[in-house]
Legacy VTK file of the C-alpha trace (Angstrom):
# vtk DataFile Version 3.0
C-alpha trace
ASCII
DATASET POLYDATA
POINTS 685 float
-20.788 50.871 111.958
-17.824 53.231 111.431
-17.646 56.652 113.055
-14.754 59.081 112.614
-14.824 62.389 114.494
-12.353 65.141 113.636
-9.530 62.717 112.820
-6.028 64.094 112.236
-2.954 62.172 111.160
0.562 63.595 110.791
3.924 62.018 110.018
7.274 63.286 111.242
9.767 63.900 108.458
12.949 64.853 110.249
12.034 67.778 112.491
8.975 68.686 110.428
5.438 67.354 110.971
3.726 66.487 107.681
-0.097 66.553 108.007
-1.889 63.930 105.900
-5.421 63.867 107.322
-6.718 67.251 108.424
-9.858 66.786 110.484
-11.943 64.101 108.814
-15.371 63.141 110.091
-17.075 60.205 108.433
-19.800 57.667 109.189
-20.337 54.370 107.353
-23.347 52.158 107.969
-23.231 48.418 108.416
-23.415 46.543 105.098
-22.501 49.617 103.060
-20.229 49.392 99.988
-17.993 52.499 99.967
-15.257 53.556 97.533
-12.557 56.005 98.613
-11.253 57.953 95.630
-8.616 60.570 95.205
-5.331 61.372 93.596
-2.003 60.217 94.994
-1.258 62.032 98.243
-4.884 62.778 98.983
-4.794 60.618 102.144
-7.152 57.831 101.065
-4.659 55.012 101.798
-3.794 56.578 105.159
-7.497 56.712 105.978
-7.890 53.035 105.086
-4.925 52.138 107.338
-6.580 54.011 110.186
-9.852 52.188 109.573
-7.967 48.890 109.687
-6.122 49.952 112.899
-2.795 49.398 111.146
-1.867 52.975 111.990
-2.726 55.215 114.904
-4.496 58.572 115.019
-2.686 61.742 115.857
-5.918 63.055 117.322
-9.645 62.474 117.041
-11.971 59.568 117.721
-12.466 56.324 115.770
-15.233 53.902 116.694
-15.994 50.627 114.965
-19.114 48.707 115.940
-19.283 50.699 119.139
-15.655 50.046 120.113
-13.408 53.074 120.713
-10.480 51.860 118.615
-8.303 54.866 119.420
-8.167 53.816 123.109
-7.076 50.190 122.575
-3.603 48.926 123.464
-1.374 47.290 120.846
-2.345 43.805 122.058
-6.036 44.685 121.973
-5.667 46.211 118.520
-4.194 42.940 117.262
-7.202 40.943 118.438
-9.515 43.688 117.226
-8.121 43.267 113.701
-8.420 39.495 114.000
-12.093 39.657 115.046
-13.538 42.511 113.005
-11.402 43.409 109.981
-10.305 41.685 106.787
-7.671 43.094 104.404
-7.284 42.714 100.640
-3.976 44.226 99.539
-3.053 45.532 96.109
0.088 43.358 95.965
-1.774 40.315 97.395
0.819 39.851 100.180
0.676 36.063 100.044
3.363 34.029 101.786
5.699 32.488 99.190
6.300 28.735 99.141
3.042 28.354 101.065
-0.057 26.735 99.600
-3.239 28.665 98.881
-5.014 26.794 101.675
-2.299 27.622 104.232
-2.334 31.271 103.162
-6.071 31.403 103.782
-5.628 29.754 107.188
-2.954 32.269 108.276
-5.321 34.592 110.225
-6.738 31.626 112.166
-3.361 31.159 113.863
-4.108 34.280 115.885
-7.895 33.992 116.190
-9.738 33.118 119.394
-13.266 32.522 118.116
-13.717 29.052 119.618
-13.659 27.127 116.351
-11.693 23.897 116.131
-8.914 23.422 113.628
-11.118 21.100 111.572
-13.902 23.704 111.435
-11.492 26.373 110.294
-9.996 24.059 107.684
-13.400 23.168 106.272
-14.408 26.828 106.134
-11.182 27.759 104.328
-11.831 25.072 101.720
-15.416 26.319 101.372
-14.240 29.891 100.737
-11.715 28.828 98.100
-14.275 26.626 96.377
-16.828 29.474 96.445
-14.267 31.761 94.814
-13.577 29.237 92.064
-10.322 27.759 93.390
-11.501 24.255 94.233
-8.675 22.616 92.291
-5.937 25.027 93.386
-5.850 24.521 97.148
-2.361 23.004 97.214
-0.807 25.458 94.749
1.753 28.051 95.870
1.418 31.720 94.778
3.969 31.358 91.959
1.715 28.644 90.490
-1.345 30.939 90.430
-2.398 33.726 88.103
-2.888 37.291 89.322
-6.644 36.875 89.573
-6.282 33.590 91.449
-3.861 35.158 93.909
-6.286 37.986 94.535
-9.065 35.456 95.146
-6.825 33.699 97.676
-6.250 37.070 99.366
-10.024 37.665 99.476
-10.606 34.210 100.981
-7.929 34.956 103.590
-9.649 38.232 104.489
-12.938 36.386 105.070
-11.672 33.377 107.057
-12.338 35.002 110.457
-15.785 36.300 109.336
-14.957 40.011 109.687
-17.501 42.831 110.011
-15.447 45.132 107.800
-13.564 44.301 104.602
-10.899 46.796 103.480
-9.467 46.569 99.950
-6.543 48.727 98.802
-6.475 49.042 94.990
-7.653 45.422 94.712
-7.684 45.482 90.882
-4.620 47.615 90.308
-2.440 44.687 89.196
-5.133 42.850 87.208
-6.251 42.870 83.596
-9.695 44.151 82.673
-11.360 40.738 82.535
-9.966 39.627 85.907
-10.879 43.052 87.303
-14.546 42.499 86.471
-14.406 39.044 88.082
-13.025 40.457 91.325
-15.574 43.286 91.338
-18.353 40.726 90.943
-16.928 38.871 93.955
-16.999 42.075 96.012
-20.581 42.817 94.983
-21.622 39.283 95.877
-19.956 39.542 99.298
-21.707 42.836 99.952
-25.152 41.832 98.778
-25.339 38.208 99.915
-23.230 38.295 103.080
-23.945 41.926 104.051
-20.240 42.632 104.675
-19.314 46.283 105.052
-16.886 46.960 102.218
-14.477 49.896 101.852
-12.428 49.976 98.651
-9.575 52.403 98.011
-9.232 53.089 94.295
-8.423 55.660 91.682
-10.304 53.705 88.997
-13.698 55.177 88.150
-14.949 51.785 86.957
-14.272 50.294 90.360
-15.925 53.252 92.077
-19.085 52.861 89.976
-19.619 49.417 91.513
-19.902 50.949 94.998
-23.056 52.310 96.645
-21.188 55.326 97.904
-18.111 57.199 96.669
-16.121 59.387 99.054
-13.764 61.746 97.249
-10.666 62.961 99.074
-8.330 65.843 98.331
-5.441 67.225 100.358
-6.344 65.227 103.449
-9.999 66.250 103.491
-13.254 64.831 102.188
-14.111 66.984 99.186
-17.279 65.199 98.091
-19.473 62.363 99.372
-21.719 60.806 96.738
-24.408 58.392 97.868
-26.356 56.084 95.587
-29.535 54.280 96.543
-28.632 51.952 99.450
-31.047 49.614 101.105
-28.636 47.020 102.422
-28.063 48.542 105.844
-29.219 46.456 108.744
-30.796 47.675 111.910
-28.827 48.170 115.043
-30.339 45.091 116.616
-29.176 42.955 113.672
-25.545 43.940 113.417
-24.344 46.260 116.120
-22.605 44.720 119.115
-23.111 45.979 122.584
-21.102 48.990 123.646
-19.479 46.981 126.375
-15.684 46.914 126.003
-14.671 43.385 124.853
-12.339 41.076 126.770
-9.189 40.292 124.815
-7.331 36.979 125.181
-4.098 38.476 123.885
-3.193 39.356 127.450
-2.251 35.703 127.929
1.489 35.393 127.508
1.921 31.926 126.042
-1.385 30.108 125.432
-0.815 26.479 124.532
-2.600 26.550 121.183
-0.726 29.666 120.080
2.576 28.099 121.112
1.824 24.938 119.127
0.925 27.051 116.108
4.110 29.074 116.526
6.201 25.898 116.609
4.556 24.734 113.368
5.147 28.132 111.738
8.761 28.196 112.946
9.425 24.713 111.580
7.945 25.682 108.222
10.027 28.872 108.072
13.233 26.979 108.850
12.419 24.362 106.230
12.112 27.012 103.535
15.839 27.826 103.799
17.146 24.383 104.629
20.784 24.951 103.623
21.063 28.192 105.591
19.354 26.533 108.533
21.839 23.653 108.537
24.830 26.004 108.290
23.416 28.095 111.137
22.968 25.002 113.298
26.565 23.915 112.680
27.942 25.952 115.579
25.311 24.539 117.943
25.952 21.008 116.685
29.693 21.339 117.289
29.198 22.871 120.733
26.635 20.331 121.916
28.644 17.442 120.449
31.650 18.690 122.400
29.640 18.868 125.618
28.259 15.352 125.144
31.596 13.789 124.194
33.433 15.469 127.076
30.793 14.373 129.595
30.732 10.802 128.273
34.530 10.521 128.193
34.928 12.011 131.665
32.082 9.834 132.991
33.774 6.784 131.485
37.084 7.721 133.069
35.423 8.288 136.447
33.626 4.962 136.208
36.871 3.232 135.242
38.645 4.799 138.216
35.869 3.687 140.568
35.924 0.180 139.092
39.697 -0.046 139.387
39.594 1.120 142.983
36.998 -1.547 143.686
39.117 -4.198 141.953
42.315 -3.147 143.705
40.638 -2.505 147.009
39.503 0.895 148.214
41.396 0.365 151.496
44.649 -0.868 149.924
48.102 0.407 150.952
51.607 -0.430 149.776
54.522 -0.073 152.166
58.047 0.359 150.812
61.443 1.441 152.202
62.107 5.164 152.301
65.281 7.256 152.147
67.039 5.472 155.023
68.366 6.377 158.421
71.441 8.490 159.114
73.917 7.442 161.793
76.760 9.918 161.971
78.290 10.261 158.498
76.841 6.986 157.275
73.349 6.311 155.969
71.975 2.864 156.690
69.577 1.498 154.022
66.107 0.469 155.104
64.904 -3.017 154.234
61.615 -4.873 154.620
61.588 -8.569 155.411
59.037 -11.361 155.494
59.024 -11.038 159.290
57.875 -7.435 158.928
54.920 -8.701 156.916
53.961 -11.060 159.689
54.376 -8.364 162.332
52.175 -5.919 160.438
49.460 -8.539 160.037
49.509 -9.535 163.705
50.249 -6.302 165.578
48.407 -3.593 163.627
44.741 -3.621 164.659
43.592 -1.636 161.615
45.135 -4.133 159.171
43.127 -7.037 157.842
45.614 -8.557 155.364
49.354 -8.137 154.824
51.245 -9.834 151.983
54.834 -9.578 150.683
55.489 -8.128 147.225
58.581 -8.966 145.179
58.807 -7.528 141.660
60.745 -9.220 138.871
61.462 -8.529 135.243
60.570 -11.728 133.398
60.795 -12.942 129.846
58.246 -15.744 129.385
58.764 -18.403 126.718
56.575 -21.264 125.569
57.629 -23.021 122.412
58.152 -20.335 119.794
56.088 -17.741 121.665
57.654 -15.056 123.827
56.013 -12.463 126.043
57.158 -9.900 128.623
54.255 -9.175 130.966
53.675 -5.724 132.395
53.647 -7.122 135.910
55.706 -10.013 137.321
54.884 -10.336 140.973
55.986 -12.673 143.739
53.701 -12.737 146.741
51.678 -15.015 149.038
48.123 -16.409 148.737
46.913 -13.642 151.071
47.530 -11.100 148.291
45.047 -12.804 145.980
42.437 -12.763 148.709
42.962 -9.064 149.395
42.736 -8.226 145.672
39.499 -10.191 145.280
41.416 -12.481 142.953
41.060 -15.689 144.935
38.170 -16.743 142.684
40.218 -17.733 139.640
38.761 -18.094 136.176
40.242 -21.604 135.840
42.626 -23.678 137.938
43.603 -22.950 141.500
45.909 -20.692 143.460
49.323 -21.594 144.872
49.497 -22.270 148.612
51.594 -21.275 151.614
53.411 -24.583 151.207
54.401 -23.559 147.707
55.869 -20.389 149.241
57.813 -22.377 151.852
59.140 -24.755 149.181
59.865 -22.044 146.608
57.836 -24.235 144.285
58.136 -23.602 140.593
54.480 -22.748 140.008
52.716 -19.631 138.816
49.353 -18.061 138.031
48.911 -16.019 134.860
46.480 -13.342 133.749
44.163 -13.545 130.758
46.443 -11.479 128.536
49.464 -13.685 129.227
47.362 -16.819 128.685
46.180 -15.504 125.338
49.686 -14.539 124.205
51.376 -17.800 125.232
48.618 -20.375 124.831
46.049 -18.905 122.463
43.113 -21.295 122.519
44.990 -24.088 124.298
44.177 -25.107 127.871
47.012 -23.674 130.005
46.541 -25.480 133.323
49.412 -27.902 133.985
51.468 -26.552 131.082
55.083 -25.440 131.525
56.447 -21.989 130.682
60.000 -20.744 131.083
60.618 -17.580 133.066
64.181 -16.287 132.643
65.175 -19.866 131.831
63.380 -21.418 134.821
60.471 -23.773 134.163
57.239 -22.822 135.930
54.055 -24.851 135.919
50.809 -22.917 135.354
48.326 -23.811 138.079
45.691 -21.143 137.489
44.414 -18.277 135.314
43.228 -15.113 137.015
39.765 -13.685 136.431
39.897 -10.591 134.169
40.091 -7.090 135.705
40.798 -4.787 132.746
42.798 -1.553 132.966
43.875 0.217 136.134
43.574 3.913 136.988
46.329 4.889 134.567
45.290 2.530 131.802
47.660 -0.386 132.444
46.318 -3.833 131.612
45.880 -5.608 134.960
45.459 -8.932 133.141
48.970 -8.743 131.687
50.489 -10.309 134.814
52.214 -13.410 136.150
52.062 -14.178 139.901
53.932 -16.793 141.887
55.379 -17.493 145.327
57.693 -14.661 146.296
60.375 -17.120 147.312
60.336 -18.637 143.834
60.621 -15.268 142.143
63.384 -14.054 144.473
65.603 -17.111 144.776
64.872 -19.207 141.682
63.756 -16.933 138.887
65.394 -13.671 139.878
68.204 -14.971 142.168
71.726 -16.341 141.770
72.949 -19.914 142.257
74.198 -18.981 145.703
70.659 -17.940 146.637
69.025 -21.185 145.515
67.871 -23.434 148.411
69.334 -26.946 148.766
67.280 -28.214 151.722
63.956 -29.965 151.609
62.048 -26.733 152.097
63.023 -23.145 151.606
61.867 -22.289 155.111
64.407 -24.710 156.564
67.224 -22.787 154.864
66.379 -19.299 156.124
67.966 -18.140 159.403
65.991 -15.995 161.823
65.881 -12.320 160.888
68.189 -10.179 163.018
67.973 -6.440 162.503
71.443 -5.946 163.917
72.866 -8.846 161.877
74.883 -8.508 158.728
73.562 -6.819 155.601
73.709 -10.148 153.778
71.202 -11.891 156.042
68.910 -8.843 155.870
69.221 -8.769 152.108
68.422 -12.479 151.772
65.012 -12.002 153.325
64.262 -8.537 151.983
61.237 -7.886 149.819
60.279 -4.846 147.819
56.962 -3.904 149.398
54.196 -5.012 151.708
50.678 -5.095 150.325
48.256 -4.116 153.103
44.467 -4.263 153.202
42.953 -2.117 155.925
39.818 -3.340 157.637
37.847 -0.480 156.081
38.474 2.636 154.041
37.810 4.723 157.167
40.742 3.004 158.947
43.322 3.609 156.193
44.829 6.596 158.006
45.042 4.628 161.273
46.670 1.708 159.466
49.311 4.053 157.992
50.133 5.400 161.424
50.318 1.960 163.053
52.516 0.524 160.269
54.918 3.471 160.401
55.332 3.228 164.159
55.720 -0.562 164.129
58.343 -0.753 161.362
60.286 2.233 162.709
60.496 0.535 166.095
61.467 -2.836 164.589
64.271 -1.305 162.503
65.211 1.401 164.993
64.848 4.280 162.532
63.240 7.695 162.544
59.581 7.355 161.424
59.831 10.525 159.328
60.559 9.442 155.772
61.772 5.954 156.671
58.922 4.293 154.797
56.846 5.191 151.780
53.210 4.288 152.338
50.839 4.860 149.444
47.137 4.099 149.161
44.947 3.770 146.104
42.743 6.696 147.105
45.680 9.080 146.671
46.371 7.735 143.211
42.712 7.911 142.266
42.486 11.488 143.536
45.404 12.554 141.377
44.004 10.797 138.328
40.543 12.188 139.068
41.972 15.705 139.286
43.676 15.248 135.936
40.490 13.896 134.351
38.468 16.701 135.924
40.888 19.316 134.630
40.751 17.922 131.118
36.953 17.742 131.315
36.741 21.361 132.471
39.005 22.428 129.613
36.852 20.506 127.148
33.677 22.081 128.541
35.202 25.549 128.233
36.033 24.870 124.590
32.521 23.511 124.069
31.103 26.636 125.721
33.068 28.843 123.329
31.645 26.822 120.426
28.128 27.314 121.776
28.654 31.062 122.135
29.961 31.259 118.566
26.959 29.227 117.434
24.646 31.525 119.382
26.127 34.622 117.740
25.597 32.951 114.378
21.973 32.284 115.242
21.473 35.895 116.321
22.987 37.086 113.049
20.816 34.792 110.933
17.685 35.706 112.878
18.408 39.407 112.326
18.770 38.695 108.611
15.537 36.710 108.738
13.705 39.615 110.385
14.921 41.934 107.626
13.972 39.502 104.865
10.545 38.840 106.346
9.569 42.364 107.327
6.598 42.383 104.952
5.553 38.977 106.265
5.667 40.363 109.810
3.485 43.283 108.712
1.057 40.876 107.076
0.831 38.724 110.204
0.151 41.804 112.302
-2.498 42.932 109.815
-4.375 39.632 110.096
-4.326 39.600 113.898
-0.854 38.797 115.245
0.099 40.896 118.253
3.563 41.836 119.406
3.674 38.915 121.823
2.719 36.539 119.009
5.513 37.844 116.780
7.987 37.774 119.665
6.917 34.228 120.493
7.200 33.094 116.876
10.759 34.332 116.296
11.856 33.249 119.760
10.507 29.766 119.084
12.237 29.735 115.681
15.577 30.401 117.363
14.838 27.823 120.064
13.726 25.190 117.544
16.901 25.896 115.568
19.010 25.296 118.670
17.047 22.270 119.854
17.261 20.531 116.478
20.973 21.333 116.390
21.202 20.104 119.973
19.638 16.727 119.200
21.899 16.296 116.183
24.823 17.327 118.383
23.878 14.671 120.967
24.013 11.985 118.277
27.282 13.311 116.812
28.842 13.705 120.265
27.967 10.123 121.212
29.455 8.825 117.968
32.564 10.929 118.529
33.119 9.777 122.116
32.581 6.161 121.038
35.086 6.546 118.209
37.654 8.186 120.496
37.192 5.445 123.065
37.648 2.754 120.415
40.746 4.338 118.853
42.717 5.405 121.929
41.266 2.907 124.392
39.681 5.599 126.569
36.696 4.305 128.563
33.352 5.925 127.801
30.022 5.808 129.590
26.604 7.013 128.425
25.441 9.626 130.909
21.850 10.762 131.347
23.260 14.183 132.186
24.881 14.572 128.768
21.665 14.938 126.712
19.915 16.860 129.507
22.754 19.357 129.764
23.056 19.562 125.982
19.343 20.192 125.410
19.172 22.709 128.263
22.193 24.569 126.974
20.878 24.517 123.399
17.474 25.857 124.473
19.130 28.526 126.610
21.318 29.619 123.701
18.232 29.848 121.483
16.332 31.940 124.023
19.232 34.233 124.923
20.524 34.875 121.418
17.101 34.759 119.764
15.423 37.261 122.067
16.996 40.387 120.558
16.001 39.639 116.936
12.566 38.499 118.126
12.082 41.724 120.062
13.075 43.799 117.033
10.505 41.910 114.959
7.776 42.413 117.551
8.414 46.167 117.789
7.811 46.777 114.077
4.913 49.004 113.127
2.432 47.042 110.966
2.038 49.705 108.296
5.784 50.363 108.104
6.456 46.642 107.802
3.913 46.277 104.981
5.532 49.144 103.087
9.044 47.713 103.509
10.867 46.974 100.268
LINES 1 686
685 0 1 2 3 4 5 6 7 8 9 10 11 12 13 14 15 16 17 18 19 20 21 22 23 24 25 26 27 28 29 30 31 32 33 34 35 36 37 38 39 40 41 42 43 44 45 46 47 48 49 50 51 52 53 54 55 56 57 58 59 60 61 62 63 64 65 66 67 68 69 70 71 72 73 74 75 76 77 78 79 80 81 82 83 84 85 86 87 88 89 90 91 92 93 94 95 96 97 98 99 100 101 102 103 104 105 106 107 108 109 110 111 112 113 114 115 116 117 118 119 120 121 122 123 124 125 126 127 128 129 130 131 132 133 134 135 136 137 138 139 140 141 142 143 144 145 146 147 148 149 150 151 152 153 154 155 156 157 158 159 160 161 162 163 164 165 166 167 168 169 170 171 172 173 174 175 176 177 178 179 180 181 182 183 184 185 186 187 188 189 190 191 192 193 194 195 196 197 198 199 200 201 202 203 204 205 206 207 208 209 210 211 212 213 214 215 216 217 218 219 220 221 222 223 224 225 226 227 228 229 230 231 232 233 234 235 236 237 238 239 240 241 242 243 244 245 246 247 248 249 250 251 252 253 254 255 256 257 258 259 260 261 262 263 264 265 266 267 268 269 270 271 272 273 274 275 276 277 278 279 280 281 282 283 284 285 286 287 288 289 290 291 292 293 294 295 296 297 298 299 300 301 302 303 304 305 306 307 308 309 310 311 312 313 314 315 316 317 318 319 320 321 322 323 324 325 326 327 328 329 330 331 332 333 334 335 336 337 338 339 340 341 342 343 344 345 346 347 348 349 350 351 352 353 354 355 356 357 358 359 360 361 362 363 364 365 366 367 368 369 370 371 372 373 374 375 376 377 378 379 380 381 382 383 384 385 386 387 388 389 390 391 392 393 394 395 396 397 398 399 400 401 402 403 404 405 406 407 408 409 410 411 412 413 414 415 416 417 418 419 420 421 422 423 424 425 426 427 428 429 430 431 432 433 434 435 436 437 438 439 440 441 442 443 444 445 446 447 448 449 450 451 452 453 454 455 456 457 458 459 460 461 462 463 464 465 466 467 468 469 470 471 472 473 474 475 476 477 478 479 480 481 482 483 484 485 486 487 488 489 490 491 492 493 494 495 496 497 498 499 500 501 502 503 504 505 506 507 508 509 510 511 512 513 514 515 516 517 518 519 520 521 522 523 524 525 526 527 528 529 530 531 532 533 534 535 536 537 538 539 540 541 542 543 544 545 546 547 548 549 550 551 552 553 554 555 556 557 558 559 560 561 562 563 564 565 566 567 568 569 570 571 572 573 574 575 576 577 578 579 580 581 582 583 584 585 586 587 588 589 590 591 592 593 594 595 596 597 598 599 600 601 602 603 604 605 606 607 608 609 610 611 612 613 614 615 616 617 618 619 620 621 622 623 624 625 626 627 628 629 630 631 632 633 634 635 636 637 638 639 640 641 642 643 644 645 646 647 648 649 650 651 652 653 654 655 656 657 658 659 660 661 662 663 664 665 666 667 668 669 670 671 672 673 674 675 676 677 678 679 680 681 682 683 684
């Protein structure tokens, strides 16, 4: 079964080559029980490592069951160990904080023998029960005696049904009674199961149990003693074909192996829960920052869009500019009610034009006082343009109310709540700067505007009422039947007094569509400049809501970008922390890595395992960060009144970033782990 031809093995110590094996040739038959004996430094352990493909030859040929082991790649060697070889180590090499059953199942994580998980589980239980550990399956190594731990190690070595069982000083750490028990187990395995058994020992009692004792000295075989041996099987019974096997390890990420790696990674992270949580803290903070910034910026963007819709995406306001110079004098520019009518009738791009007159009002009802944010005199056309003609309760004022300067008003929800509470406001009287106004309607709620002002904190009435009754002087108050009867025709060249009497602050304009806003601006400028005989450049200030929203959007975008940069820094810091912890983990688990390689894990499997550990660490931190970030954005929105909106992009971005951080910063430690030499890793202290 085993054939060694002129095998040499040397180790480099500095610039000097140290020969350990010096041309060994050895054959071992299938089913043979062989003991390798020799003093320390004789090369027996090195020979066993070569037989187990844990170490490579310097020169020579090694064949096992017809397979030229010396020609296999590292990936093929890993599957070769998984299929054909079982190891029993002197120091047991059991995974701590892992049950006996899970330790036995460890080699099956890397096996590709076609068995289902249930079949492997049942076989592992059968092995432990056969070895006298039926009641100890769920015990961890620190809950087992030395003999029980060695039995677990033997069961682990047999789980993949190997052809060759290698034992390195298997009784070196056991008392004499337990030693005899383990030797009986080996004899039973050899006689009943016909397993080829090679035991490395310096104990003569152990060697006497073997059918053959190979003595080694100074890297050579000094003596080969054979006892009577009739357990060898014929070639047809045990030898495989000489055809080179096909190895599945060439697959990069098989699904089953990936699932197993995720389970192993989760278990490893659970073992050091506190360190895991502290490591995830940077990822949690970074992801939470990303989520909160995206939700807050999305909320602000949605609020801006909603406000634009409520105010009218094609809205413009027209106000007087810097004036017109005539010689050394500068004539002020005014806007009159006739200008409003002209804009509405003569500008083809304009759908609605309404006068705007702003006042500063103190509202009083009984013992309640309130100063609204907005006190606005206008016409019914304004309410239609603002989509406010559908009142919550009551009705709007009319054009007749404007002509009569009627003492009526419409209030917003905030004003109604402050002055009336739960009372019904329609028909009630309030005093505005000492003037009684009757409430005829309550506006439907609109919420905040693009800069956060409460649009419902408003009182609206006829502009004539606000200008000449509430905000005017006694000389301005009308004495005729209607206010319209009192007003003289507007004459641009008339006195300043007559122009002042009809002047308003602004014109509210609704373009026919958002695409015609620019045309409406141009038409309004030309019309008013011609009517007032002024230079169009700078004579009028025309603003539209899209300009305001763009400015606010730029501010929100800038703040969002700054927040994302800060979040990115947090993620980088968290990624560096993960890299550091994974490097520490590789150092701490070097012997574990060597053990996994010994039982069949290839470099890709080790790389995959540690890479998945880092990714799982980041993904778990990412999901926690999503939850924390949502809570944080909600809390910020509730405290400072900032609008928030749940965005599907927030968790997607967060999870993608977290996974990317895990892959990028986990690759280097994972690669270091995968490049370890199995025998060096097993010897690591």
